N, C-alpha and C positions, 0 to 999 in steps of 0.2 A: 502233686495231691490228686488222687481221683475222686469222682464226686458219682456215686452211684446211680443217683436220678437228676443229671446235669439236666439243666433246661435247655431247650434247642436255640441256636443262635436265632437274633434276631434277622428277619428277612429283609427288612429296610434297610440295615446295613449292608451296603455295597461298596465293594472295591472295585474300581474300573483301572484295569492295568495292560501294560502292552509287552508283546516280547518283539526284540529286533530280527528274529529268525522264526522259522516254524520248528513245532515238534515232529518227531517221526513215529506218534503213538505213545502208547501208556503201558505197554507190559515192559515190567523195570529188567527183567533179563535180557532184552531184546534191545536195549538201546544205551548208549552212552551219549544220546544229543541233551546238551545243558536244559533246552525248555521241555522236554520231556521229563526229566529228572525233578524239574521245578513243580509240576504237577503231580509227579508222582509222588514226591514227601509230602503232598496234602493229601493223597488217597489212600495211602501205604502205609505201616508203621514197619520199624525196624526192633530188635532187641534194644539196641541203643540208639541215643542220638547225643545232641550237645545241648550243654548250657546256653541259653538264647545269648545273655550277656555277657560271659565270662570270657575273658581274652587274656593269654591264648585259648584257642579251643579246648574245650572239656567236655569229655564223654561223659553221660549221664545217663543211667537205665528210662527207657522208652515202654514198651512192651514187657521186659524183664522187672522183676520185681526188686531186683537191686544188682549191682555190678556183679558178674559172675565170679564162682569162685575158682581159681587158679591152683593146678596140682601139676606133679611131673614138670618140674622147671620150667613152667609154662606151655606144656604141650597139651595140658587136658583144662578145658574150659566147662564149665557148667553152669546152665543158664536156667532160673525159674521163673517162668511164665506166670503173667499174673491172670487170675482167674477173672471172668465175667466180661471179657474183651469180645466184641461181637463184629464178623462181617457186614457190611451193608447188605440188606435183603437182596435177592438176586433168583431169578426163576431155577437158575442150576441148582439152587438148595433145596427144589422143590416144597415152597413153605415152610421148609422148619429154618428155626433161628439158628445161624450157626456160629459157634463160639471159635476162636482163636486156640490152635491148641500148640505143644511142642512139635506135634509132626508135620505142620504147616511149614516152619521151619525146615524140617531136614528136607521135606520135597522140595521146600523152594531153592536150600542149597545144591540138590541133586540137579535142578533144571538148569543150572548155571553150566554144568558139565555136558548136559545131554547135546550130543553132537547136532541134531536137529533143529535146535534152537539158534544155533551159530552165535551164542554170547558173546558181543565182543567186550563184554566184562570177564569171561572165563580166567582169565590170566589173575583174579582176584584169590580164587579157590585151588588152579591147576598146582599139582603135586603138593597140595598141602594137608589135605584129611585124610587120614589112613583109609586106604581102600577105594577112595571114591573114583581116582582116576583109574583103576582097573575095571571098572565098569565102566565109566567114559569108553575106553580102547576098546570093550566088548561090544559096547553099542554101535561103534564105528563099523565092526565087523558083521553084526547082524541086522542093522538098521534100525533096532528098537533098545530104549534105555529102560530097563526093569524097576520100576519105581517099587514095586513090591519087595525087592531084593534087600533084605539086612545090609548095612555097611558099616562095617567095623567102626569108623569115624563118627557115624552120625546117629548117638543111642538116644533112645526114647523111653528110660526106663518107668515113665508114668505120663500121664495126660499134660503135666505141667511143667516136664523138665526134658530140658534137651542137652544132651554132654556130646562136646565136641574132641576128638582126639586128633592132634595135627604130627604129623612125620616128625616134624621138628619145630624147637622154637620159634615162633614168629612175632617180633614186636611189635607188629604192625596190624594183627589179627583183631584188634577189637575194634580199629578204625573200618576194617573191611565188614565188619556187623554192621555197622552204622550207615555204609553206603547203601543207596536206593535199589539197587539191583538185587539185595539180599534183603529186600522188605518182604513181608509175607504174604504170599498167594494162596488160594485155597484150589486144591486139585480138581473139585469138581466144575469151579469156572474154567479151569483151563482148558479140560477134556470136552467140556460143554462149547466154548466158540472157537476150539482148533486154532484156525489160522487168523482168526478175526479178534484174537485176545489184544492187541493194540487199541482197537477200538471201544472194549468193552472191560474197562480197569473196575474191580471189585476189591475194595481194602477193607482194612478196620480203620483209618485215618478218619480225620474230624471232616474232610468233604467227599463227595461224589460228584460224580460227570453227571451234568444236565444236559448238555446241548455241545457238541462238537462238529465243526465244520472244518475239515482240514486246511492247515496253512490261510485259516481265516479267523477263526473264530472257536474261544473255549470256555464255557460258563460252569462252573462248578457250585454245587450248593451245600450247607452244611449240613450233616447227617442228624437228622431228629432225635434219633438215639444214640448219640456220640456220647461217651463216660464222661467227658471233660477235664478240665484241671482247674486249679486257681493259679493267676498271674500272681507269681512269689518270686521274682528272681531278684539277684542280689546287685547291688550296685558295684561297678567298679571302679566307683570313686570319680570320674570325671563329671563336668555338668549336665553331658547329654544324658546319662544314664541315670543321673539324680532326677532328670524331668521326667524320665520314662518310668521311673518308680512312683514319684507322684501321678501319674497321667493313671497307671494299670494297677498298681498292688491292690491286690484283693478282690479282683475282678474274675468273674466265671468264665471260661473261657470254652470253646471260641465265641466270639462276641460278631464278628462277622459272618451274617448271613448266607452271601452270595457273590461270586467273584467272577467279574467278566474281564476277559482277557482277549485284547485284539493283536494280530499278527500284522506290525506295521514294520515293514523292512527297513522304508527309507527315514533317512535321518530327520529329514527337512517337515515330513509328515507326523513324524512322533513329536515333535517341537510342536508343531504347530495343534495338534490333539491335546498337549499339555497347557500350551498358552489359553486354549479354547475351554479348557474346565473339562475335557472329556477323560482325563487321566488323573486321578489321583495322585501318584507317586510316578516316578521314573527316574531314568539314568538321562545326565543333562546328555544331549547330544553332542559329540564333538565340533560340530558345525557352530553351534550355538555358543559355545564356550565364549568369544572373544565378546558377546554381546552380554552376557549373562555373569561372567566373572571378572573381579577385581583382584588379580592374583589367586590368593586361595579363599577369598571371600567373594559372598553376592555381592552386586553393584546395589547402590539404596534401592532402585525404583521397584526390586525384588524382594527386599528385605521390608520394603512397606506393605507388600502384599503379605505378610507373614509368611512367605514359603522359608522352609528348613534346609538347610545345607548340611548335608552328611558326606563328608568327604573320607575316599578309603582308597589306599593304594591294593589293587587286585592281586589276591595269590595266583597269579596267572602269567603264562610266556605266551606271546605272539610270534609266530613264526612261519616259514614257507618252507615246506618239506620237499625234498626230493625223492621219487620213487626209485628205488636201487634195482628196481627189476624192471625200468623202463628201456627201452633199447638205445635212447637218444641222451638222457640223463644219468642213467643207471649205471652201474656197473662199480667192479673195485680195481680195475687195471689203474697203473698210475695217472694214465693221459683223462683215463674219466675223473677220476679225483680232482685232477689239476682243472678239468674243465667246472666241475661244481664248485670249484674253491674260486675261481675268477668271478664266476657268476655272483656268488654269496658276494664278494670284494665290489661288486656294481653297482651294488644297492646302497644308497645314502639314508641311513637311518634318521641320520638329524633331519633332512628334508621330511619324512615321514613324521618325524614328531612335532616340527614346526607348522608343516603344510595340512597335513591329513588330521593328526591328532592335538591339534591348536594347542600343543603345550601341555597338555593333559596326557602325558605320560614319561617315563625314564626307558632309558635302554637296556636292554635286557642283556647280559653278560653271559651266564650260565644257564642248562636247562631247568634248574632248580631255582625258583623265583624268591622274590623277598617274601617274609612272613610265613615262609615253610621251613622245617627243621632240614638243614645240610645245604641249606645257601650260605654262600659265603661273600660278605659285603665287598671283600678286600679282589676278588676275582675278577679278571679281566678276560674277553674273548680274544684269542690270537688270529682273528680274521679282523682286518680293519677293511674302513672304504678307503679302496685304492684303486682308482682306475688306470693310472699308468702299471703299477704291479700287476694286476690282472691282465692286461695287454703282454706284457712281458711274458708272464706265465704260459698265456694259450698260443704265442710265439714259441715258447722253447720246447712244448712238447708237439707243435707241429700243425695247429689248426690254423691253416693259411688264408689269409683273405683272396675273396674273388674279385672278379672286375666290379662288381656292385659294392664292394667294402664289407660285404658279410664273409664268414668264417666256415669253412670246411671242417668235416673230418678229416685226421689226416691221412685217410686213405682217399681222399678228394669227394666223398659223397656229400651232400648238402647238408649242413646243421640248421635245424629247424626244432626250438624249443616249444612247449606246449602248457600253458599255466591255466589252471581251474580256479574259477573265483564266484563269488554269490554276484548277481546281477544290482546291487545297491550302487549307490553313488561312491561312499566310501572305500569299498571293492575295486570298484573302476578307478578311481585315482591310485590307489596302491597299485592296480597292474600296471598303469601309464609310469608311475615312479618305476617300478620293474622295466618297464621298456625302454625308459629314458636310459637306464643307466645300460641295459645290455646293448643297445643301440652302440654305445662311446666304446664297447669291446668288441662289437662286430657280429653280434648273436642276433639270430632272429628269433623273436618272441610272437607267437599266436597266442592270444588271450581267448577262452572260451568259457561263457559263463551258465551257471544251473544252480537251481538253489540250494541250500545247506544241507539238507535229509537227502537228497539227491547226490551230491558231492560227498558226502559223509559214505554212502553205501557204496560209492565206485570207492572209496579210500578202503573199505574192508575188503574190498576185492582184488586191491593192488593196482587198480587202474588208474590212478591218476598220477601223471608224469610230475607235475608241479601242483602246489595246493596252499594257498596261503590261510591260517587257521590260527586256533588257537586253542589251549589247554586250562580249564581251570580249576584248581584242587578239590580233589574229592575226598582228601584226608589231608592234614597238614604235616607230611612227611615227603621226603625226597622221592623215596620208591615210587610214590605215585607219579612222579613226571620221568623218572628214569626207566620205568617199565616201557615207557611210549618207545624205548628205541630196543628194547630186549628182544632179539630175533626170532624164540618161540612164539612172541607176541604178535608176530607177521600177520596183518590185516586185523585183529584184535585190539586196536588202538595204536599199534604199531604202524602206522598208515603210511610210511618211507619205507616199509617193507624192508628195513635193514637188519642185516644178519652179519655180526662180527663177532669171529672167536673172541678175540680181546676185550670186547665189550661185555660180552655176555659170561666170561668167567670174572670178570670185577662185578658185574651186577650180581652173579650168584653170591660171591664173596661180601659183598654189601649187605646182600639180604640176611645172610647168616651171622652178621656181627651185630653187637649190642649197639643202642644209641649213645652218641659219642663222638670224640675227636677222631679214631678211626675208622669208623664208618662215613664221617664228614670229608675225611681225607679221600675214602673211595670216591665219593662223590664227585670230588674235583677231579679224580684220576679218569673217571667216565665223560667228565665233559670234556676234556683233552682229546679222547679219543673220538668223540662226537664230531668235534671240530676236524680233528686228522682226517677222518672219513666224510666229512660234511654231508650227512643225510639230511642235515638241517641248516638252514640259516637264521640267527634267533635276530627278532626284532625288537618288541618293546616290553613292556606291563603298563597297563593303564591306571591312571589316578579315575575314581569312579566319583564323580558328584550326582549324589542322589539328592532328588529336589522333593519335597515333601510337604504337601497341603496343609494349613494349620490344622482341618476337621480330622486328620489321619494322626492317631495316637499310637505309641509303643513302638514306633520303626527304630530299628537299628539293622543296618546290614550285616549279616554272619559272614565269616570267611569261609565258610565250608557249606553251611544249609544254606539253599536258595528259596525254598518256599518259607514264606513268611506270614501269610495271611492268618495263621490260627495263633497267632500272638498279637495281633493287630485289633484295633477299636476304632470305630467312626462317630465322630461327635460332631454331627452338623446341627446349627442354632438356627 
């Protein structure tokens, strides 16, 4: 519910939080970085969002007055924008109070396909909106996207109406409109800051950027004139929800006036910060799980501190990608596929879960993880951990061992694989586990380390040979994961730069198929095709154990939304 004159959040209510990796700036169109998205969700606003408590995840209006009107068999969506929503004041507005309009969303949608932005989220709209791809193609030729040119699929018949026309029915389009890359930006701001938009976020959301030290610290403050809402979510019926409703129902939101986020990449440092009272809530670092957890519950000494545990299986998949364009591990010939397959079979996932994840994870079997539509709980990967079979496979395809015990290519040239990782202790353990397995099959591995943001940038340029990474659901449907292997998305989410005619044909059929058993069957076929070519080797899906201090009220980790500060309260006595 809107409040036309909501009071400002209390500046004395502060949330102290931590990110385990750095962001790469706050221009929504230019990032798929999880931590950038976390902040963007607090600064910017989408047409739609998700109900905070509803499970499974349920879309609800945010800046739209209601869910959109649908016509033409699901090819036309009409959104009515709420009146009286304003951007954070900024010099780009030249002293004028700037209201959100339908044109802002039309502009945002166009930006996603403007070639100059090289948006890693471009695939969210490519091929979908009538006329938009043609203007993007023209912009590639001319070097400039004409934002003033009308586009048939993005109509704004009046100041508060946005009509989107799709080329064909898209069963996930409404999920796309709730993704942070399509949150509204103002054209004046983008043009004023040019290449510096990542450091100058200006949105209509509840928070604004107050302080930013890249790779170190992010400080947000509540907007004094934010319209606000009343916390009035409905319990799902479990004890956790019932307590949230008792704590929060009827409060004018947001309550938290300031959010201070520290970038703490090392697990041990983050755990010490939580223990020392420097963090109000955090994911339990895996290294601390044996100390804190008694099975799936907290040990008594932590219960006595009135710490709450919220445990959830992440809608994610952790994997190592092989760059199919890399001269060592890439390629589509049988001997190159055999090399990747043997490498995948050398990795001991059970050891990862036991030693690195401290048993706070499950083995991932298919690219679509648990909790996401399209996951088959009975599916099992066809790639086992099998050192003997991996060695025999390499022998069969002519990867002969040299005098030092390491293998060469079939043509006799030395074989050296390279893996890129982040420099924290967990990733180092992960790299060493890979190295131990590859040593057993005679493959040299060189580990190199760089921060997450730089690795992500290299991935968009198809420059990573191997990279251990993860993907967290942007929306709760299998397309969000399978698009990471779709050929036209190479460098735009598809960081393995995998291009398979067989996979791509299945993907196109999948997208055009209505939700249900036939669509789910196609997800299984794509999973098998991925295994056949091995651009990825799947590892695990984590349990997340969120530890929450007693003064933090309203916390419940959402499966899709990252930012939760606007739903919380702090009650220190």
